[in-house]
N, C-alpha and C positions, 0 to 999 in steps of 0.2 A: 231607485236609480235614477242617477239626475245622470242626464244623458249631457251636461256641458260636463261632469266630471269624470266620466269612464270615456269618455275621450280629450281629456287633460291627460289622464292619467301615463301617458308613456312620458311626458316633460309637462309637469303643470306648473315651473315655470318659465313655463313659453306662453302656454298657452291662453290666453285676453280675456277668453270665453265666460261669461259671467249665469247662472240661470236665475232670472225672478223668482225668489218663493222657497233657494236651497241655499239652508242655513252654512254647507259646507265651500257655498261659491261664497258667500259673502264676507265670511274671512280670507279663503284665495283669494278676495275682492283688494279684501285689503293689502293682504303679505303682499301681493304683486305689486300692488299703488307702493309700499311702504319700499321692499326689495329691489324693485326690477328698474322700478321708474326711476330717474338723477332729476327732482323738479328739484331741490329747492326744502325745509325744510316749512316753510311756511304754505309752500303748493301742498305738499305732502299732507301735512298739516289736515292742509282741508278740502282734498278730497277724497280723505280718511270719514272725515269727518262726516260729508256727503255720502261715501260710500253708507257708511252707521246708519247717518239719518233714514236712509232710499231702504234701507233692509226694513230698519227697525214697522218702519212705516206697511210696509210688509207681513209686520204682524212678527217678523223674528227676533229672539226672543234677545238682546243689546250686550248683557253679562257674561254669554254662549261666543258672541261670535268675537267680544271680548277677547276673552280666554282661550277663546283657540288660532284668532289671531297671533297671539305671541307665542301659539307653537314654533317650535323648530319645524318641524315636518309638515309639507306644505297640504292643506287639508282639501278631501277627496273625499264626498259619500261612503262610505263604506262598500264593499264591490258586491252584486249577487252573489248571494251562493248556490248550487248551483243543484238543482231536481236530482236526484236521486231515481227514477222508471222500476 
């Protein structure tokens, strides 16, 4: 479970922290850049490309990040299931 995803659960559209190496954080970072910041088209595209390149440099799959970033729901790592005792 990603701690950033866990902390962002209440308001992922406002949470501005993204863990390196987390596929969901990489996609949510791009969603945040596109949906929340108002930087103009050129600056937004440049920042999204940079975010994607940084995630790919950490070994995350480009196709998955792009697909997830396009989804309407904010991306968060699945919640850890409680274990029964």
